[in-house]
Structures are given as C-alpha cells and as structure tokens.
PyMOL Python script that loads the backbone (N, CA, C, O; Angstrom):
from pymol import cmd

cmd.read_pdbstr("""\
ATOM      1  N   MET A   1      -8.968   9.151  -0.412  1.00  0.00           N
ATOM      2  CA  MET A   1      -8.516  10.024   0.644  1.00  0.00           C
ATOM      3  C   MET A   1      -9.746  10.605   1.321  1.00  0.00           C
ATOM      4  O   MET A   1     -10.624  11.166   0.665  1.00  0.00           O
ATOM      5  N   GLU A   2      -9.799  10.467   2.623  1.00  0.00           N
ATOM      6  CA  GLU A   2     -10.890  11.002   3.422  1.00  0.00           C
ATOM      7  C   GLU A   2     -10.659  12.489   3.670  1.00  0.00           C
ATOM      8  O   GLU A   2      -9.552  12.991   3.475  1.00  0.00           O
ATOM      9  N   ALA A   3     -11.686  13.180   4.093  1.00  0.00           N
ATOM     10  CA  ALA A   3     -11.614  14.628   4.322  1.00  0.00           C
ATOM     11  C   ALA A   3     -10.536  15.001   5.335  1.00  0.00           C
ATOM     12  O   ALA A   3      -9.876  16.030   5.189  1.00  0.00           O
ATOM     13  N   GLU A   4     -10.356  14.170   6.361  1.00  0.00           N
ATOM     14  CA  GLU A   4      -9.361  14.482   7.393  1.00  0.00           C
ATOM     15  C   GLU A   4      -7.949  14.048   7.013  1.00  0.00           C
ATOM     16  O   GLU A   4      -7.025  14.172   7.817  1.00  0.00           O
ATOM     17  N   GLY A   5      -7.776  13.544   5.798  1.00  0.00           N
ATOM     18  CA  GLY A   5      -6.454  13.180   5.304  1.00  0.00           C
ATOM     19  C   GLY A   5      -6.099  11.715   5.474  1.00  0.00           C
ATOM     20  O   GLY A   5      -4.962  11.325   5.210  1.00  0.00           O
ATOM     21  N   SER A   6      -7.043  10.899   5.907  1.00  0.00           N
ATOM     22  CA  SER A   6      -6.750   9.479   6.074  1.00  0.00           C
ATOM     23  C   SER A   6      -7.161   8.698   4.844  1.00  0.00           C
ATOM     24  O   SER A   6      -7.989   9.147   4.051  1.00  0.00           O
ATOM     25  N   SER A   7      -6.575   7.527   4.696  1.00  0.00           N
ATOM     26  CA  SER A   7      -6.892   6.619   3.591  1.00  0.00           C
ATOM     27  C   SER A   7      -7.076   5.226   4.147  1.00  0.00           C
ATOM     28  O   SER A   7      -6.568   4.900   5.220  1.00  0.00           O
ATOM     29  N   MET A   8      -7.808   4.402   3.408  1.00  0.00           N
ATOM     30  CA  MET A   8      -7.980   3.013   3.811  1.00  0.00           C
ATOM     31  C   MET A   8      -7.663   2.119   2.628  1.00  0.00           C
ATOM     32  O   MET A   8      -8.225   2.282   1.545  1.00  0.00           O
ATOM     33  N   LEU A   9      -6.767   1.183   2.841  1.00  0.00           N
ATOM     34  CA  LEU A   9      -6.405   0.202   1.826  1.00  0.00           C
ATOM     35  C   LEU A   9      -7.281  -1.016   2.036  1.00  0.00           C
ATOM     36  O   LEU A   9      -7.202  -1.669   3.076  1.00  0.00           O
ATOM     37  N   LEU A  10      -8.116  -1.327   1.055  1.00  0.00           N
ATOM     38  CA  LEU A  10      -9.078  -2.400   1.212  1.00  0.00           C
ATOM     39  C   LEU A  10      -8.537  -3.742   0.753  1.00  0.00           C
ATOM     40  O   LEU A  10      -8.571  -4.706   1.518  1.00  0.00           O
ATOM     41  N   ARG A  11      -8.041  -3.831  -0.464  1.00  0.00           N
ATOM     42  CA  ARG A  11      -7.494  -5.075  -0.978  1.00  0.00           C
ATOM     43  C   ARG A  11      -6.722  -4.770  -2.250  1.00  0.00           C
ATOM     44  O   ARG A  11      -6.831  -3.678  -2.808  1.00  0.00           O
ATOM     45  N   HIS A  12      -5.944  -5.738  -2.704  1.00  0.00           N
ATOM     46  CA  HIS A  12      -5.228  -5.595  -3.963  1.00  0.00           C
ATOM     47  C   HIS A  12      -5.730  -6.665  -4.917  1.00  0.00           C
ATOM     48  O   HIS A  12      -6.135  -7.750  -4.498  1.00  0.00           O
ATOM     49  N   SER A  13      -5.699  -6.348  -6.199  1.00  0.00           N
ATOM     50  CA  SER A  13      -6.277  -7.260  -7.183  1.00  0.00           C
ATOM     51  C   SER A  13      -5.271  -8.261  -7.756  1.00  0.00           C
ATOM     52  O   SER A  13      -5.674  -9.266  -8.341  1.00  0.00           O
ATOM     53  N   SER A  14      -3.996  -8.007  -7.601  1.00  0.00           N
ATOM     54  CA  SER A  14      -3.006  -8.951  -8.098  1.00  0.00           C
ATOM     55  C   SER A  14      -1.806  -8.970  -7.156  1.00  0.00           C
ATOM     56  O   SER A  14      -1.651  -8.078  -6.322  1.00  0.00           O
ATOM     57  N   GLU A  15      -0.975  -9.972  -7.289  1.00  0.00           N
ATOM     58  CA  GLU A  15       0.204 -10.118  -6.441  1.00  0.00           C
ATOM     59  C   GLU A  15       1.399  -9.321  -6.946  1.00  0.00           C
ATOM     60  O   GLU A  15       2.335  -9.051  -6.194  1.00  0.00           O
ATOM     61  N   CYS A  16       1.364  -8.939  -8.239  1.00  0.00           N
ATOM     62  CA  CYS A  16       2.497  -8.246  -8.837  1.00  0.00           C
ATOM     63  C   CYS A  16       1.998  -7.167  -9.787  1.00  0.00           C
ATOM     64  O   CYS A  16       1.077  -7.390 -10.573  1.00  0.00           O
ATOM     65  N   ILE A  17       2.617  -6.000  -9.704  1.00  0.00           N
ATOM     66  CA  ILE A  17       2.299  -4.893 -10.598  1.00  0.00           C
ATOM     67  C   ILE A  17       3.521  -4.671 -11.481  1.00  0.00           C
ATOM     68  O   ILE A  17       4.629  -4.505 -10.970  1.00  0.00           O
ATOM     69  N   ASN A  18       3.337  -4.667 -12.782  1.00  0.00           N
ATOM     70  CA  ASN A  18       4.430  -4.379 -13.708  1.00  0.00           C
ATOM     71  C   ASN A  18       4.486  -2.882 -13.926  1.00  0.00           C
ATOM     72  O   ASN A  18       3.532  -2.287 -14.429  1.00  0.00           O
ATOM     73  N   LYS A  19       5.598  -2.270 -13.550  1.00  0.00           N
ATOM     74  CA  LYS A  19       5.798  -0.826 -13.668  1.00  0.00           C
ATOM     75  C   LYS A  19       7.045  -0.605 -14.514  1.00  0.00           C
ATOM     76  O   LYS A  19       8.169  -0.625 -14.012  1.00  0.00           O
ATOM     77  N   GLY A  20       6.822  -0.393 -15.807  1.00  0.00           N
ATOM     78  CA  GLY A  20       7.956  -0.286 -16.715  1.00  0.00           C
ATOM     79  C   GLY A  20       8.675  -1.621 -16.790  1.00  0.00           C
ATOM     80  O   GLY A  20       8.061  -2.650 -17.072  1.00  0.00           O
ATOM     81  N   ASP A  21       9.974  -1.603 -16.537  1.00  0.00           N
ATOM     82  CA  ASP A  21      10.726  -2.858 -16.557  1.00  0.00           C
ATOM     83  C   ASP A  21      10.887  -3.452 -15.155  1.00  0.00           C
ATOM     84  O   ASP A  21      11.654  -4.397 -14.970  1.00  0.00           O
ATOM     85  N   LYS A  22      10.182  -2.913 -14.181  1.00  0.00           N
ATOM     86  CA  LYS A  22      10.246  -3.380 -12.796  1.00  0.00           C
ATOM     87  C   LYS A  22       8.979  -4.129 -12.412  1.00  0.00           C
ATOM     88  O   LYS A  22       7.902  -3.861 -12.944  1.00  0.00           O
ATOM     89  N   LYS A  23       9.115  -5.060 -11.496  1.00  0.00           N
ATOM     90  CA  LYS A  23       7.971  -5.759 -10.915  1.00  0.00           C
ATOM     91  C   LYS A  23       7.843  -5.303  -9.469  1.00  0.00           C
ATOM     92  O   LYS A  23       8.796  -5.380  -8.694  1.00  0.00           O
ATOM     93  N   VAL A  24       6.663  -4.830  -9.120  1.00  0.00           N
ATOM     94  CA  VAL A  24       6.392  -4.376  -7.763  1.00  0.00           C
ATOM     95  C   VAL A  24       5.415  -5.362  -7.143  1.00  0.00           C
ATOM     96  O   VAL A  24       4.304  -5.544  -7.642  1.00  0.00           O
ATOM     97  N   PHE A  25       5.829  -5.992  -6.063  1.00  0.00           N
ATOM     98  CA  PHE A  25       4.980  -6.979  -5.409  1.00  0.00           C
ATOM     99  C   PHE A  25       4.130  -6.289  -4.348  1.00  0.00           C
ATOM    100  O   PHE A  25       4.643  -5.576  -3.486  1.00  0.00           O
ATOM    101  N   THR A  26       2.829  -6.515  -4.428  1.00  0.00           N
ATOM    102  CA  THR A  26       1.892  -5.810  -3.561  1.00  0.00           C
ATOM    103  C   THR A  26       2.143  -6.102  -2.081  1.00  0.00           C
ATOM    104  O   THR A  26       1.910  -5.229  -1.244  1.00  0.00           O
ATOM    105  N   LYS A  27       2.603  -7.280  -1.741  1.00  0.00           N
ATOM    106  CA  LYS A  27       2.910  -7.606  -0.345  1.00  0.00           C
ATOM    107  C   LYS A  27       4.046  -6.731   0.174  1.00  0.00           C
ATOM    108  O   LYS A  27       4.013  -6.320   1.334  1.00  0.00           O
ATOM    109  N   GLU A  28       5.042  -6.436  -0.647  1.00  0.00           N
ATOM    110  CA  GLU A  28       6.144  -5.570  -0.234  1.00  0.00           C
ATOM    111  C   GLU A  28       5.655  -4.144  -0.001  1.00  0.00           C
ATOM    112  O   GLU A  28       6.086  -3.484   0.945  1.00  0.00           O
ATOM    113  N   VAL A  29       4.760  -3.672  -0.859  1.00  0.00           N
ATOM    114  CA  VAL A  29       4.194  -2.327  -0.696  1.00  0.00           C
ATOM    115  C   VAL A  29       3.356  -2.272   0.577  1.00  0.00           C
ATOM    116  O   VAL A  29       3.466  -1.332   1.364  1.00  0.00           O
ATOM    117  N   GLU A  30       2.522  -3.285   0.769  1.00  0.00           N
ATOM    118  CA  GLU A  30       1.679  -3.352   1.966  1.00  0.00           C
ATOM    119  C   GLU A  30       2.530  -3.361   3.231  1.00  0.00           C
ATOM    120  O   GLU A  30       2.223  -2.639   4.179  1.00  0.00           O
ATOM    121  N   ASP A  31       3.586  -4.158   3.263  1.00  0.00           N
ATOM    122  CA  ASP A  31       4.471  -4.220   4.426  1.00  0.00           C
ATOM    123  C   ASP A  31       5.147  -2.877   4.690  1.00  0.00           C
ATOM    124  O   ASP A  31       5.276  -2.464   5.843  1.00  0.00           O
ATOM    125  N   ALA A  32       5.576  -2.201   3.642  1.00  0.00           N
ATOM    126  CA  ALA A  32       6.224  -0.898   3.801  1.00  0.00           C
ATOM    127  C   ALA A  32       5.251   0.133   4.374  1.00  0.00           C
ATOM    128  O   ALA A  32       5.627   0.945   5.220  1.00  0.00           O
ATOM    129  N   ILE A  33       4.007   0.095   3.912  1.00  0.00           N
ATOM    130  CA  ILE A  33       3.003   1.035   4.419  1.00  0.00           C
ATOM    131  C   ILE A  33       2.678   0.731   5.880  1.00  0.00           C
ATOM    132  O   ILE A  33       2.672   1.632   6.719  1.00  0.00           O
ATOM    133  N   VAL A  34       2.411  -0.528   6.178  1.00  0.00           N
ATOM    134  CA  VAL A  34       2.019  -0.916   7.532  1.00  0.00           C
ATOM    135  C   VAL A  34       3.123  -0.616   8.540  1.00  0.00           C
ATOM    136  O   VAL A  34       2.831  -0.242   9.676  1.00  0.00           O
ATOM    137  N   ASN A  35       4.359  -0.769   8.154  1.00  0.00           N
ATOM    138  CA  ASN A  35       5.482  -0.574   9.079  1.00  0.00           C
ATOM    139  C   ASN A  35       6.009   0.845   9.098  1.00  0.00           C
ATOM    140  O   ASN A  35       6.967   1.120   9.820  1.00  0.00           O
ATOM    141  N   HIS A  36       5.424   1.760   8.335  1.00  0.00           N
ATOM    142  CA  HIS A  36       5.895   3.147   8.317  1.00  0.00           C
ATOM    143  C   HIS A  36       5.549   3.834   9.624  1.00  0.00           C
ATOM    144  O   HIS A  36       4.461   3.627  10.163  1.00  0.00           O
ATOM    145  N   LYS A  37       6.458   4.649  10.141  1.00  0.00           N
ATOM    146  CA  LYS A  37       6.254   5.258  11.458  1.00  0.00           C
ATOM    147  C   LYS A  37       5.108   6.266  11.510  1.00  0.00           C
ATOM    148  O   LYS A  37       4.632   6.575  12.602  1.00  0.00           O
ATOM    149  N   TYR A  38       4.655   6.785  10.388  1.00  0.00           N
ATOM    150  CA  TYR A  38       3.570   7.751  10.395  1.00  0.00           C
ATOM    151  C   TYR A  38       2.197   7.128  10.085  1.00  0.00           C
ATOM    152  O   TYR A  38       1.210   7.847   9.934  1.00  0.00           O
ATOM    153  N   ILE A  39       2.140   5.811   9.993  1.00  0.00           N
ATOM    154  CA  ILE A  39       0.888   5.116   9.724  1.00  0.00           C
ATOM    155  C   ILE A  39       0.318   4.617  11.048  1.00  0.00           C
ATOM    156  O   ILE A  39       0.992   3.921  11.807  1.00  0.00           O
ATOM    157  N   ALA A  40      -0.935   4.984  11.310  1.00  0.00           N
ATOM    158  CA  ALA A  40      -1.601   4.541  12.532  1.00  0.00           C
ATOM    159  C   ALA A  40      -2.586   3.437  12.185  1.00  0.00           C
ATOM    160  O   ALA A  40      -3.271   3.498  11.165  1.00  0.00           O
ATOM    161  N   ASP A  41      -2.647   2.441  13.034  1.00  0.00           N
ATOM    162  CA  ASP A  41      -3.579   1.331  12.836  1.00  0.00           C
ATOM    163  C   ASP A  41      -4.676   1.468  13.886  1.00  0.00           C
ATOM    164  O   ASP A  41      -4.410   1.393  15.085  1.00  0.00           O
ATOM    165  N   PHE A  42      -5.882   1.664  13.439  1.00  0.00           N
ATOM    166  CA  PHE A  42      -6.998   1.849  14.381  1.00  0.00           C
ATOM    167  C   PHE A  42      -7.808   0.618  14.477  1.00  0.00           C
ATOM    168  O   PHE A  42      -8.789   0.581  15.219  1.00  0.00           O
TER     169      PHE A  42
END
""", "prot")
cmd.dss("prot")
cmd.show_as("cartoon", "prot")
cmd.util.cbc("prot")
cmd.orient("prot")
C-alpha cells in the first residue's frame, strides 16, 4: 500500500490458491479487481 492509498499488483506466483476447502483462481481475483468500479487504471 502506497502512502496515498494506492496499491500495485505485480504478478501472481500460482494459478490457484487453496483457501480451506475452497480453490481460488488468481485469474478470477484479477478480473474482479480490474473490473471493479473504484479501481483506476493509469
């Protein structure tokens, strides 16, 4: 987190994250972040 409140996502290390009994796919997370209405792309 930067001082002004921004963050930068650089890369992910795997295609799937195991969270308990759920599998979270990094591409789905990335798509949700990129398409969120409060995320600006500079």
